[in-house]
Backbone as a chain_set.jsonl record, in Angstrom:
{"seq": "XXXXXXXXXXXXXXXXXXXXXXXXXXXXXXXXXXXXXXXXXXXXXXXXXXXXXXXXXXXXXXXXXXXXXXXXXXXXXXXXXXXXXXXXXXXXXXXXXXXXXXXX", "coords": {"N": [[-46.834, 82.401, -73.265], [-47.543, 79.761, -72.661], [-47.142, 79.912, -69.923], [-48.907, 81.696, -69.091], [-51.354, 80.455, -69.747], [-50.987, 78.343, -67.959], [-51.362, 79.711, -65.533], [-53.971, 80.742, -65.514], [-55.419, 78.425, -65.551], [-54.623, 77.163, -63.256], [-55.631, 79.244, -61.362], [-58.376, 78.907, -61.996], [-58.772, 76.299, -60.986], [-58.22, 76.655, -58.404], [-60.294, 78.224, -57.5], [-63.78, 78.409, -56.239], [-65.123, 76.473, -58.295], [-63.872, 74.064, -58.24], [-63.429, 71.23, -60.167], [-61.51, 69.03, -60.276], [-60.92, 68.047, -57.901], [-63.521, 67.004, -55.634], [-65.264, 67.321, -52.412], [-67.22, 65.986, -50.043], [-68.258, 67.495, -47.215], [-69.27, 67.956, -43.714], [-70.9, 69.613, -41.036], [-71.738, 69.874, -37.509], [-73.936, 72.083, -36.123], [-75.045, 74.536, -33.808], [-78.419, 75.172, -33.131], [-79.625, 77.679, -33.255], [-77.33, 79.99, -33.372], [-75.765, 78.884, -34.95], [-73.079, 78.05, -34.418], [-70.12, 75.925, -34.905], [-69.91, 72.696, -33.869], [-68.979, 70.204, -34.475], [-67.106, 68.455, -37.138], [-66.88, 66.973, -40.199], [-65.216, 65.304, -42.947], [-66.65, 63.675, -45.272], [-66.492, 62.293, -47.897], [-64.617, 62.135, -50.644], [-63.726, 62.764, -54.147], [-61.831, 62.498, -57.216], [-61.778, 64.188, -60.171], [-64.601, 63.803, -60.573], [-68.277, 64.181, -61.202], [-71.033, 66.001, -60.464], [-73.085, 64.279, -60.459], [-72.046, 61.905, -59.233], [-72.076, 59.527, -56.755], [-70.906, 59.956, -54.484], [-71.096, 62.741, -54.186], [-73.828, 63.241, -54.806], [-75.244, 61.963, -52.6], [-74.337, 63.562, -50.35], [-75.913, 65.135, -48.471], [-77.564, 63.064, -47.275], [-75.766, 61.607, -46.249], [-74.447, 63.272, -44.485], [-76.503, 63.847, -42.642], [-77.039, 61.086, -41.626], [-74.635, 60.913, -40.142], [-74.778, 63.034, -38.347], [-77.093, 62.146, -36.953], [-76.051, 59.86, -35.411], [-73.99, 61.311, -34.016], [-75.719, 62.935, -32.208], [-76.886, 60.773, -30.945], [-75.09, 59.773, -29.399], [-74.605, 61.847, -27.518], [-73.466, 64.381, -28.403], [-70.839, 64.837, -27.865], [-69.225, 67.293, -25.937], [-71.133, 69.225, -25.585], [-73.882, 70.797, -23.967], [-76.431, 68.674, -22.346], [-79.576, 67.911, -24.027], [-79.301, 70.153, -25.768], [-80.012, 71.737, -28.84], [-79.23, 70.914, -32.238], [-78.305, 71.223, -35.709], [-77.669, 70.169, -39.035], [-75.08, 70.921, -41.52], [-74.234, 70.865, -45.118], [-71.679, 70.518, -47.462], [-71.031, 69.736, -50.736], [-68.901, 70.582, -52.542], [-68.951, 72.429, -55.327], [-71.431, 71.356, -56.189], [-73.791, 71.018, -54.417], [-75.038, 72.448, -51.453], [-76.06, 73.36, -48.14], [-78.3, 73.875, -45.151], [-79.645, 71.862, -42.625], [-83.412, 71.817, -42.095], [-84.51, 70.583, -40.108], [-84.353, 70.13, -36.5], [-82.388, 68.623, -34.25], [-81.985, 67.179, -31.026], [-79.332, 66.56, -28.458], [-78.435, 63.826, -26.675]], "CA": [[-48.194, 81.946, -73.615], [-47.633, 78.482, -71.592], [-47.202, 80.517, -68.561], [-50.316, 82.481, -69.059], [-52.335, 79.375, -69.519], [-51.083, 77.611, -66.606], [-51.706, 80.772, -64.332], [-55.481, 80.871, -65.773], [-55.838, 77.015, -65.111], [-54.294, 77.325, -61.757], [-56.589, 80.094, -60.689], [-59.684, 78.282, -62.265], [-58.78, 75.238, -60.159], [-58.264, 77.207, -56.877], [-61.693, 78.734, -57.221], [-64.848, 77.379, -56.073], [-65.416, 75.555, -59.383], [-62.794, 72.803, -58.473], [-63.756, 69.891, -60.678], [-60.567, 68.091, -59.968], [-61.21, 67.296, -56.41], [-64.575, 67.522, -54.859], [-65.337, 66.872, -51.245], [-68.327, 66.12, -49.152], [-68.046, 68.165, -45.928], [-70.499, 67.971, -42.937], [-70.612, 70.205, -39.791], [-72.922, 70.018, -36.582], [-74.017, 73.502, -35.536], [-76.077, 75.048, -32.982], [-79.677, 75.508, -33.977], [-79.865, 79.169, -33.592], [-76.037, 80.71, -33.679], [-75.102, 78.265, -36.107], [-71.708, 77.743, -33.843], [-69.99, 74.653, -35.147], [-69.611, 71.641, -32.905], [-68.047, 69.119, -34.927], [-67.197, 68.663, -38.38], [-66.234, 65.699, -40.936], [-65.092, 65.241, -44.441], [-67.309, 62.564, -45.403], [-65.77, 61.625, -48.751], [-64.044, 62.928, -51.946], [-63.573, 62.126, -55.497], [-61.212, 63.06, -58.168], [-62.254, 64.193, -61.553], [-66.076, 63.254, -60.696], [-69.187, 65.158, -61.654], [-72.148, 66.153, -59.482], [-73.873, 63.132, -60.355], [-71.415, 61.018, -58.678], [-72.769, 58.849, -55.658], [-70.148, 60.606, -53.477], [-71.781, 64.333, -54.163], [-75.288, 63.286, -54.824], [-75.638, 61.483, -51.455], [-73.924, 64.158, -49.312], [-76.714, 65.462, -47.566], [-78.008, 62.17, -46.624], [-74.486, 60.823, -45.395], [-74.221, 64.159, -43.361], [-77.674, 63.419, -41.651], [-76.816, 59.948, -40.835], [-73.49, 61.375, -39.031], [-75.527, 63.871, -37.362], [-77.914, 61.287, -35.908], [-75.016, 59.285, -34.565], [-73.529, 62.054, -33.074], [-76.653, 63.245, -31.354], [-77.344, 59.689, -30.015], [-73.975, 59.363, -28.342], [-74.626, 63.113, -26.643], [-72.759, 65.344, -28.993], [-69.33, 65.327, -27.21], [-69.268, 67.832, -24.486], [-72.271, 69.831, -25.583], [-74.54, 70.532, -22.794], [-77.459, 67.98, -22.777], [-80.829, 68.661, -24.476], [-78.965, 71.055, -26.847], [-80.609, 71.532, -30.386], [-78.266, 71.037, -33.246], [-78.686, 71.069, -37.138], [-76.52, 69.791, -39.851], [-74.969, 71.764, -42.883], [-73.236, 69.995, -45.668], [-71.184, 71.009, -48.558], [-70.434, 69.183, -51.642], [-68.138, 71.323, -53.232], [-70.099, 73.338, -56.09], [-72.675, 70.445, -56.545], [-74.903, 71.516, -53.621], [-74.818, 72.793, -49.917], [-77.194, 73.877, -47.593], [-78.323, 73.583, -43.753], [-81.09, 71.19, -42.527], [-84.544, 72.62, -41.464], [-84.864, 69.805, -38.942], [-83.299, 70.286, -35.258], [-82.059, 67.163, -33.344], [-81.571, 66.996, -29.53], [-78.398, 65.874, -28.042], [-78.91, 62.973, -25.667]], "C": [[-48.529, 80.699, -72.807], [-47.846, 78.851, -70.338], [-48.587, 81.022, -68.171], [-51.529, 81.324, -68.855], [-52.279, 78.476, -68.262], [-51.448, 78.543, -65.528], [-53.311, 80.475, -64.51], [-56.019, 79.481, -65.193], [-55.646, 76.903, -63.624], [-55.411, 78.154, -60.779], [-58.028, 79.579, -60.986], [-59.703, 77.118, -61.194], [-58.962, 75.808, -58.566], [-59.651, 77.793, -56.476], [-62.608, 77.606, -56.772], [-65.438, 76.145, -56.887], [-64.235, 74.443, -59.514], [-63.399, 71.577, -58.897], [-62.755, 68.866, -60.649], [-60.693, 67.159, -58.861], [-62.473, 67.764, -55.831], [-64.678, 66.765, -53.598], [-66.914, 67.21, -50.769], [-67.943, 66.641, -47.59], [-69.518, 68.332, -45.185], [-70.051, 68.703, -41.717], [-72.073, 70.071, -38.952], [-72.867, 71.379, -36.216], [-75.182, 73.629, -34.676], [-77.234, 75.389, -33.769], [-79.955, 76.923, -34.227], [-78.593, 80.075, -33.843], [-75.537, 80.061, -34.619], [-73.237, 77.817, -35.758], [-71.396, 76.472, -34.113], [-69.436, 74.062, -33.936], [-68.777, 70.771, -33.276], [-68.096, 69.15, -36.52], [-66.416, 67.205, -39.059], [-65.952, 65.932, -42.393], [-65.437, 63.73, -44.764], [-66.622, 61.578, -46.607], [-65.392, 62.699, -49.842], [-63.648, 62.115, -53.156], [-62.643, 63.273, -56.315], [-61.896, 63.014, -59.555], [-63.89, 63.641, -61.873], [-67.016, 64.52, -60.932], [-70.254, 65.137, -60.356], [-73.262, 65.078, -59.476], [-73.328, 61.912, -59.753], [-72.016, 60.773, -57.26], [-71.971, 59.912, -54.443], [-70.741, 62.152, -53.07], [-73.091, 64.067, -54.147], [-75.656, 62.857, -53.421], [-75.059, 62.311, -50.101], [-74.467, 64.78, -48.384], [-77.346, 64.442, -46.67], [-76.934, 61.382, -45.765], [-74.436, 61.991, -44.202], [-75.423, 63.799, -42.261], [-77.483, 62.378, -41.039], [-75.63, 60.009, -39.731], [-73.818, 62.089, -38.106], [-76.274, 63.16, -36.345], [-77.059, 60.334, -35.016], [-74.555, 59.974, -33.712], [-74.327, 62.399, -32.074], [-77.093, 62.033, -30.236], [-76.343, 59.509, -28.992], [-73.798, 60.856, -27.426], [-73.675, 64.062, -27.252], [-71.391, 65.759, -28.431], [-69.838, 66.143, -25.888], [-70.341, 68.983, -24.6], [-73.258, 69.721, -24.484], [-76.133, 69.734, -23.38], [-78.736, 68.65, -23.227], [-80.586, 69.743, -25.587], [-79.558, 70.852, -28.259], [-79.552, 71.972, -31.294], [-78.996, 70.98, -34.735], [-77.321, 70.699, -37.801], [-76.126, 71.005, -41.017], [-74.0, 70.831, -43.78], [-72.988, 70.817, -46.757], [-70.434, 70.065, -49.507], [-69.873, 69.739, -52.893], [-69.123, 72.208, -53.977], [-71.358, 72.542, -56.596], [-73.802, 71.063, -55.567], [-74.361, 71.623, -52.152], [-76.024, 73.169, -49.276], [-77.002, 73.466, -45.891], [-79.829, 72.798, -43.614], [-82.172, 72.147, -41.919], [-84.787, 71.848, -40.544], [-83.862, 70.213, -37.808], [-83.418, 68.928, -34.428], [-81.774, 67.701, -32.009], [-80.264, 66.033, -29.271], [-78.789, 65.053, -26.87], [-78.201, 63.255, -24.52]], "O": [[-49.649, 80.563, -72.315], [-48.643, 78.244, -69.622], [-49.208, 80.773, -67.137], [-52.406, 81.349, -67.991], [-53.247, 77.993, -67.674], [-51.895, 78.007, -64.513], [-53.875, 79.945, -63.553], [-56.984, 79.466, -64.428], [-56.565, 76.547, -62.886], [-55.891, 77.749, -59.72], [-58.882, 79.865, -60.146], [-60.729, 77.028, -60.519], [-59.767, 75.364, -57.747], [-60.056, 77.828, -55.314], [-62.429, 76.39, -56.835], [-66.017, 75.16, -56.43], [-63.765, 74.03, -60.575], [-63.893, 70.848, -58.037], [-63.121, 67.747, -61.009], [-60.611, 65.931, -58.843], [-62.526, 68.954, -55.517], [-64.238, 65.616, -53.589], [-67.595, 68.213, -50.984], [-67.234, 65.9, -46.909], [-70.571, 68.684, -45.717], [-68.909, 68.494, -41.31], [-73.194, 70.129, -39.457], [-71.764, 71.875, -35.988], [-76.179, 72.918, -34.799], [-77.136, 75.835, -34.912], [-80.456, 77.318, -35.279], [-78.821, 81.015, -34.605], [-74.715, 80.687, -35.287], [-72.407, 77.418, -36.575], [-72.203, 75.645, -33.691], [-68.703, 74.638, -33.132], [-67.828, 70.473, -32.551], [-68.976, 69.765, -37.122], [-65.555, 66.547, -38.475], [-66.558, 66.84, -42.962], [-64.679, 62.781, -44.564], [-66.282, 60.412, -46.405], [-65.794, 63.862, -49.877], [-63.294, 60.938, -53.097], [-62.67, 64.494, -56.158], [-62.464, 62.019, -60.005], [-64.33, 63.219, -62.942], [-66.599, 65.676, -60.867], [-70.202, 64.319, -59.437], [-74.167, 65.021, -58.644], [-74.032, 60.903, -59.724], [-72.43, 61.739, -56.619], [-72.638, 60.542, -53.623], [-70.812, 62.61, -51.93], [-73.689, 64.765, -53.329], [-76.576, 63.549, -52.987], [-75.248, 61.864, -48.97], [-73.791, 65.09, -47.403], [-77.663, 64.728, -45.515], [-77.201, 60.675, -44.794], [-74.388, 61.612, -43.031], [-75.138, 63.499, -41.102], [-77.683, 62.431, -39.826], [-75.625, 59.349, -38.692], [-73.293, 61.948, -37.002], [-76.201, 63.406, -35.141], [-77.465, 60.087, -33.881], [-74.557, 59.544, -32.559], [-73.858, 62.256, -30.945], [-77.495, 62.206, -29.086], [-76.637, 59.145, -27.854], [-72.836, 60.926, -26.661], [-72.972, 64.621, -26.411], [-70.931, 66.894, -28.553], [-70.633, 65.737, -25.04], [-70.407, 69.722, -23.618], [-73.499, 68.596, -24.046], [-76.776, 70.026, -24.388], [-78.99, 69.804, -22.881], [-81.528, 70.183, -26.247], [-79.533, 69.722, -28.746], [-79.025, 73.083, -31.247], [-80.191, 70.699, -34.827], [-76.199, 70.853, -37.318], [-76.926, 71.902, -41.284], [-73.119, 70.144, -43.263], [-73.773, 71.701, -47.1], [-69.335, 69.619, -49.176], [-70.249, 69.461, -54.031], [-70.06, 72.712, -53.357], [-72.194, 73.064, -57.334], [-74.744, 71.625, -56.126], [-73.395, 70.978, -51.745], [-77.037, 73.288, -49.967], [-76.0, 72.946, -45.399], [-80.845, 73.035, -44.267], [-81.833, 73.159, -41.305], [-85.535, 72.436, -39.763], [-82.718, 70.581, -38.077], [-84.456, 68.367, -34.077], [-81.261, 68.82, -31.982], [-80.17, 64.922, -29.792], [-79.505, 65.607, -26.035], [-78.433, 62.634, -23.482]]}, "num_chains": 1, "name": "protein.A"}
């Protein structure tokens, strides 16, 4: 019985509903093909809920990272390329920006 409970608990944690360790991840993608140019793990927290600051502000943090990235030219991306950001705050929230930004 204990082994069964351990297996069920492990499967629950390994599924998308990982409440033990949540992460805020950010990607910069091309505006039309959504090809990833760069990504960051912005923050993480153990045993936190979706109302935790690290998860609640994931989209805003990603937008700020993207603005800094575009200001510095987006690395080796062709100048004046258009990019968007995507964010993923574990099971709390995720999405893609509607705004497009130009690489300097």
